[in-house]
Every structure is written in C-alpha cells, then in structure tokens.
C-alpha positions in Angstrom: 5.8 5.7 12.5 8.4 7.6 10.5 9.9 6.3 7.3 13.5 4.8 7.4 16.1 6.3 5.0 15.6 3.1 2.9 11.8 3.8 2.7 12.1 7.4 1.9 14.4 6.5 -1.0 11.7 4.0 -2.3 8.9 6.6 -1.5 10.7 9.3 -3.6 11.1 6.8 -6.6 7.5 5.7 -6.4 5.8 9.2 -5.8 6.3 10.6 -9.4 5.0 7.5 -10.8 2.0 6.6 -8.7 1.2 9.8 -6.8 0.5 10.1 -3.0 -2.2 7.6 -3.0 -3.4 4.8 -5.3 -6.6 2.8 -6.1 -7.1 -0.8 -5.6 -6.2 -1.8 -9.2 -2.9 0.0 -9.1 -2.1 -1.3 -5.5 -2.6 -4.8 -6.8 -0.2 -4.0 -9.9 2.5 -2.7 -7.4 2.1 -5.9 -5.3 1.4 -8.2 -8.3 -1.6 -9.6 -6.7 -5.3 -10.0 -7.9 -8.2 -7.9 -6.5 -9.6 -10.9 -4.9 -6.2 -11.4 -2.9 -6.5 -7.6 -2.0 -9.7 -7.9 -0.6 -8.9 -11.0 1.4 -5.8 -9.2 2.8 -8.0 -6.3 3.9 -10.5 -8.8 5.4 -7.8 -10.6 7.4 -6.2 -7.2 8.4 -2.9 -7.8 6.5 -1.3 -5.6 3.9 -1.0 -1.9 3.5 -3.2 0.3 5.6 -5.8 1.8 3.6 -8.5 4.4 3.6 -12.2 4.0 2.8 -13.6 7.0 1.2 -17.3 6.4 1.5 -17.1 4.8 5.0 -21.1 4.5 5.3 -21.1 2.4 2.2 -20.1 -1.4 2.2 -18.7 -0.8 -1.2 -17.0 2.5 -0.6 -13.9 3.4 -2.6 -10.7 2.2 -1.1 -7.3 4.0 -1.6 -4.0 3.3 -0.4 -1.5 6.0 0.8 1.8 5.4 -1.0 3.6 5.8 2.2 1.8 2.7 3.7 2.6 0.7 0.6 6.1 1.5 0.9 6.1 0.5 4.6 4.3 -2.7 3.8 6.8 -3.6 1.0 9.9 -3.0 3.3 8.9 -4.3 6.8 10.3 -7.7 6.4 13.6 -6.7 4.6 16.7 -8.6 6.0 19.8 -6.9 6.1 22.8 -8.9 4.6 26.4 -8.2 5.2 
C-alpha cells in the first residue's frame, strides 16, 4: 500500500527525528503506550506492522518501520469540512 499525501508529509517530518525504523521503546514513546501494551497489541495483531530480526528466537529484537507507524497513526483519520 502506498502512502497518501498526508502520510508522506508526516513521514517526512518524522524521518529526520526517528530514522527509517525504530525499536520497541521508541515505538512506545511515539504512541504513548507502555511496553506491555505494545506486546499485547502484537499478540492481538493490532498496531503497526513490525519485523522480528531474530525470528528463530522467541525473544528476538522487534523493530517497527517508520512507514508502518505512519500508516497506523493515520488509518482512522476523519476528514472534516
């Protein structure tokens, strides 16, 4: 799925601050949630898409591509007049 113009603008503002992908702690700071909430969201299949760097290990490092965070943050935006 391509980014909308609104998403592209938000991405361009966030990219210099956060980089192309972020770790769990930074993801939680962006969404203002706890690590436990992020874990629950992953378990329930909600939230931004993520990548597990060591997929063979149960406790592999989780990273979130910034584009996926932007998509998640803007997916339910309602346009007003």
